[in-house]
C-alpha positions, 0 to 999 in steps of 0.5 A: 391492485394498482398498475405497478403492482399488476406489473410486478413493479412494487417498491421492493423489487423495482429495478434500480435506475441509472442514477441509483446505480451510479450513486451505488457505484460512487458509494462503493468507490468512496468506501474503497478510497476510505479503505485504501487511505486506512491501509496506506496510513497503516503501512506508512506507520510501520518500519522495515528493517534490512540487515546485510553483511551478516549484520554489519549494516542495518537500515530501517525505512518507514512505510513512507519509503524514508530512511529512518535509521542506519547502523554500521558496526564499527568493525565493518569500517575499513579505511582500506575498503570503503567501497565495500562499506558503501555497497553494504549501505546501498544494499541495506537501504534498497532492501528496506525500501523494497520491503516498504514498497512491497508492503504498500503494494500488498495492502492496496492489492488486498483492497482492489483485488489487484485492479489497476485503479490509477486512472480513477484517481484511487 
């Protein structure tokens, strides 16, 4: 029986060295980054729709938080009350963008467990 075997340091149960632990952590970080990129792409390819004023104004935004469509029913346009139409447009756009942001936050939280990993560049 060799020295390592007598001490219980066989290759099967030897404790990981600092370098091995660091490599394992780096691998986990790389896997998390890959999962985050996949989740981000999935959310960015989705559309988020918000309708306000009983359907008078509808805004559609992408997961990239870009407005992709805005629909205004003709009967909503009142030259005497342009301010109301402006408010409806702003409200619909903001809601669609909020939905997109919430979806991205939820996707990232599901991967990171709610940890703030901004300082790690993730």
